[in-house]
N, C-alpha and C positions, 0 to 999 in steps of 0.2 A: 475462551469465547472463540466462536469461528467467525470468519468474514460475513457469512450469511446472517449470524444472529446479530452482528453490528449493523448491517444493512437494514434489517426488519426493525431493530430497536430505534433507529435514527430516521426511518423512512427514506432511505436513500435509493437512487436508481443506478443500476449496473449498466455500463456502456460496453464493456468488453471483459473477458476474462472470466466467464461463467465457471470454467472448470476449476477456478480456485476458491470457490465459495466455501468449500470445507477446510480451507487452511486454517490453522490455529493463530490467533492473534494474541501475542504475549505482551505487547505494550504498543504504544504509538510514538511517532516521530513527526514533528511539525517543522518544515523548512521548505522555502521556495529556492534554495540554493543547492544546485545539483552536485557541486563539489563537496558540500557539507554532508548530504546524504552518502555520497561514496566514501567520505572518510570516517564517518562516525555511526551511522544507522547500523543496528545489528540485524541479523536474519530473525525472522518472526515478528517483526514490528509492522504496523500498519501506518503507511506514509501518508500525511496529510499536506497537500500542497494546492496552491491556486494555479499552477502551470498546468498547460494542457497539450504540449507538444509531445511527439512520438518518442523522445528520448526518456520520458518518464517512465514508461513500461520497460524499457530496455535496462534502465538502472535499477528498478525494482526486481527484476529478473536477475540481474547480476548478483545483488546483494541478497537475494533470497528472502525478499521482504514478503510479508502474508498478503499485502495489498498495496496498490499505489494510486 
């Protein structure tokens, strides 16, 4: 499934990162702890969090997550 398909099926809104809509989503990871994501999230996962600050996108990019 792609990020775009997840967005459409859940009726979500994209705020940034439209260039990543074709990324494949292998699974998901839910956490609000940045250190946990840095330590345990694998590439290809979609990160679900309530956090909204700039470091979210930096860590998602660093870990090669499908979406954050």
